[in-house]
C-alpha positions as CSV (number, residue, x, y, z in Angstrom):
1,M,-42.7,-4.2,12.7
2,I,-43.8,-5.1,9.2
3,R,-43.9,-1.5,8.2
4,A,-40.3,-1.0,9.6
5,L,-39.0,-4.0,7.7
6,S,-40.5,-2.8,4.4
7,F,-39.0,0.6,5.0
8,L,-35.6,-1.0,5.5
9,G,-36.1,-3.0,2.3
10,V,-36.9,0.2,0.4
11,L,-33.9,1.9,2.0
12,A,-31.6,-1.0,1.0
13,V,-32.7,-0.9,-2.6
14,A,-32.3,2.9,-2.7
15,V,-28.8,2.8,-1.2
16,A,-27.5,-0.2,-3.2
17,P,-27.0,1.7,-6.5
18,T,-25.2,4.5,-4.6
19,M,-22.8,2.1,-3.0
20,A,-22.2,0.3,-6.3
21,S,-21.5,3.5,-8.1
22,A,-19.2,4.8,-5.4
23,Q,-16.4,2.6,-6.8
24,A,-14.6,2.8,-10.1
25,F,-15.4,6.6,-10.2
26,G,-19.0,5.7,-10.7
27,V,-18.4,3.6,-13.8
28,Q,-20.2,0.2,-13.9
29,K,-19.1,-3.0,-15.5
30,G,-20.5,-3.2,-19.0
31,D,-21.5,0.5,-19.3
32,P,-21.5,1.6,-22.9
33,V,-18.7,4.1,-23.6
34,S,-21.3,6.5,-25.0
35,K,-22.8,6.8,-21.5
36,H,-19.6,8.4,-20.5
37,A,-19.0,10.6,-23.6
38,G,-16.1,8.3,-24.6
39,K,-13.7,9.4,-27.3
40,R,-11.3,6.9,-28.9
41,H,-7.8,7.1,-27.5
42,N,-4.9,7.1,-30.1
43,D,-6.8,5.0,-32.7
44,S,-7.0,2.1,-30.3
45,A,-9.7,-0.5,-30.9
46,T,-10.5,-0.7,-27.2
47,M,-9.2,2.4,-25.4
48,F,-11.4,5.5,-24.7
49,V,-11.0,8.8,-22.8
50,I,-14.2,9.1,-20.7
51,S,-16.0,11.4,-18.4
52,V,-16.9,9.8,-15.1
53,P,-20.0,10.4,-12.8
54,D,-18.0,10.4,-9.6
55,P,-14.6,12.0,-10.3
56,N,-11.9,12.3,-7.6
57,P,-9.9,15.6,-7.3
58,E,-6.6,13.7,-7.4
59,F,-7.2,12.5,-11.0
60,E,-7.1,14.6,-14.2
61,L,-8.0,12.0,-16.8
62,Y,-10.0,8.8,-17.0
63,V,-9.4,6.1,-19.6
64,A,-11.6,3.1,-20.1
65,S,-11.1,-0.2,-22.0
66,A,-14.3,-1.3,-23.8
67,A,-15.5,-3.4,-26.6
68,P,-18.6,-3.7,-28.7
69,G,-21.2,-5.9,-27.1
70,V,-19.0,-6.0,-23.9
71,G,-19.0,-2.4,-22.7
72,I,-16.5,-1.0,-20.3
73,C,-14.2,-3.7,-18.7
74,R,-11.5,-1.5,-17.2
75,V,-11.3,2.1,-16.0
76,T,-8.2,4.0,-14.9
77,G,-7.9,7.3,-13.2
78,I,-4.7,9.2,-14.1
79,G,-3.6,11.5,-11.4
80,K,-2.2,15.0,-11.3
81,T,1.6,15.3,-11.6
82,Y,3.6,16.2,-8.5
83,K,6.1,18.7,-9.8
84,N,9.4,19.6,-8.2
85,D,9.2,16.4,-6.3
86,E,12.5,14.6,-7.2
87,Y,12.6,12.8,-3.9
88,G,9.0,11.6,-4.4
89,T,7.9,13.1,-1.1
90,S,4.5,14.4,-2.4
91,A,3.8,11.5,-4.7
92,K,4.6,9.0,-1.9
93,A,2.4,10.9,0.6
94,A,-0.5,10.8,-1.9
95,Y,0.1,7.1,-2.6
96,D,-0.1,6.4,1.2
97,R,-3.3,8.3,1.5
98,F,-4.9,6.4,-1.4
99,K,-3.6,3.1,-0.3
100,S,-5.2,3.7,3.1
101,A,-8.5,4.7,1.5
102,L,-8.6,1.7,-0.8
103,T,-7.6,-0.7,2.0
104,S,-10.4,0.6,4.2
105,R,-12.8,-0.2,1.4
106,Y,-11.4,-3.4,-0.1
107,G,-9.3,-4.9,2.7
108,N,-6.2,-7.0,2.1
109,S,-3.8,-6.1,-0.7
110,K,-0.4,-7.0,-1.9
111,A,2.1,-4.2,-1.9
112,F,5.4,-3.7,-3.8
113,D,7.8,-1.0,-2.7
114,F,11.3,-1.8,-3.9
115,L,14.3,-0.6,-6.0
116,R,15.5,-3.2,-8.4
117,S,18.9,-4.7,-7.7
118,G,21.7,-3.0,-9.7
119,A,19.5,0.0,-10.4
120,L,21.4,3.0,-11.9
121,W,18.9,5.6,-10.4
122,D,19.3,4.6,-6.8
123,E,20.0,7.9,-4.9
124,P,17.1,9.4,-2.8
125,R,17.0,12.5,-5.0
126,E,16.5,10.2,-8.1
127,W,13.3,8.7,-6.9
128,V,11.2,10.0,-9.8
129,W,13.9,8.9,-12.3
130,S,13.9,5.4,-10.9
131,I,10.1,5.2,-11.3
132,Y,10.4,6.6,-14.9
133,K,13.1,4.0,-15.7
134,D,11.1,1.1,-14.2
135,E,13.9,0.5,-11.7
136,R,11.6,1.3,-8.8
137,T,8.1,-0.1,-8.1
138,L,5.5,1.4,-5.8
139,S,2.2,-0.3,-6.2
140,S,-0.6,-2.2,-4.5
141,Y,-3.1,-4.7,-5.7
142,W,-6.5,-5.8,-4.4
143,D,-7.9,-9.1,-5.9
144,E,-9.2,-12.5,-5.2
145,E,-5.7,-14.0,-4.6
146,E,-5.2,-11.5,-1.7
147,H,-8.7,-12.3,-0.4
148,S,-9.8,-8.6,-0.9
149,N,-13.4,-7.6,-0.3
150,L,-14.3,-6.9,-3.9
151,P,-18.0,-6.5,-4.8
152,A,-19.5,-8.7,-7.6
153,G,-18.4,-7.7,-11.0
154,L,-15.0,-6.3,-9.9
155,L,-12.0,-8.4,-10.7
156,S,-9.2,-6.2,-9.2
157,V,-8.1,-2.8,-8.1
158,S,-4.5,-1.4,-8.4
159,L,-2.7,1.7,-7.3
160,K,0.6,2.6,-8.9
161,A,3.1,5.4,-8.9
162,R,4.2,6.4,-12.4
163,S,6.2,8.9,-14.4
164,V,6.3,9.6,-18.1
165,N,8.6,12.6,-17.8
166,P,11.0,12.7,-14.8
167,S,11.6,16.4,-15.2
168,S,7.8,16.9,-14.7
169,G,7.4,14.5,-11.8
170,A,5.4,11.5,-10.8
171,Y,1.7,10.8,-10.6
172,L,-0.7,8.0,-9.4
173,T,-3.0,5.7,-11.3
174,V,-5.9,3.8,-9.9
175,T,-7.3,1.0,-12.1
176,Y,-10.5,-1.0,-11.7
177,E,-10.7,-4.2,-13.8
178,F,-14.1,-5.8,-14.2
179,T,-14.9,-9.5,-14.6
180,N,-15.6,-8.9,-18.3
181,L,-12.0,-8.0,-18.9
182,E,-11.1,-11.1,-20.8
183,Q,-13.8,-10.4,-23.3
184,C,-12.3,-7.0,-24.0
185,N,-8.8,-8.6,-24.3
186,A,-10.1,-11.1,-26.9
187,V,-11.4,-8.2,-29.0
188,E,-8.1,-6.4,-28.7
189,R,-6.1,-9.5,-29.7
190,K,-8.4,-9.9,-32.7
191,A,-7.7,-6.3,-33.7
192,D,-4.0,-6.8,-33.3
193,Q,-4.2,-9.7,-35.9
194,R,-6.0,-7.6,-38.5
195,G,-4.2,-7.5,-41.9
196,L,-1.5,-10.0,-40.9
C-alpha cells in the first residue's frame, strides 16, 4: 500500500508540469522572453514575438507581453486567416470549436455575439467587414468573475474573432493573461511617459 501511494506521488509530480505547460501554448507565467527566442515587436517596450513549446496548428504567430524582472505576463496566439469567407462560415466554425475546447478545460465563460445597433455592415455577406469595422463582436472570456476553473497564476483566457483586412478574411486570437499582468502594465505606462 505504501509503495503504491509513493508511486502515485511520483506520478503526480511527473504529470503536474505537463498539465501546467499544456495551457498558454506551453508558456508559463514569468518565463523570461529569452526562453522563447523572443524578438521585440515594433519597438514596443513590452511586446515580443515568441516561439512556444506547445504550438497549436490553428495559430501562425505568438506574441507575448513581458517586462524586465517580471517575465511574460500575457501570451496571444494569432490564428490563420480564413480567406474567401465573407459570410464568416469558416471563422465561426473555428470559433465554435475553440470555444468548446476552452470551455471543456476552463468551464464557465461569458460570451458576446452581437451586431451593434445601427451598424452599417449588417448584411450576412458583410460578416467579415462588420468584424473589421468593430461593428460586430464575437468573443468569449474565462475569468474569476465568471467562476471559471483557472489554474493558479492564470488571470483570464479570451477567444476573439478579428480581421485586419476584410478582403483577406477573419482569424481567431486566444489570449492568456497571467496574474503578473499589472506589473507589465506598470512598466508599459512608465515607458509611455518617457520624454514627456
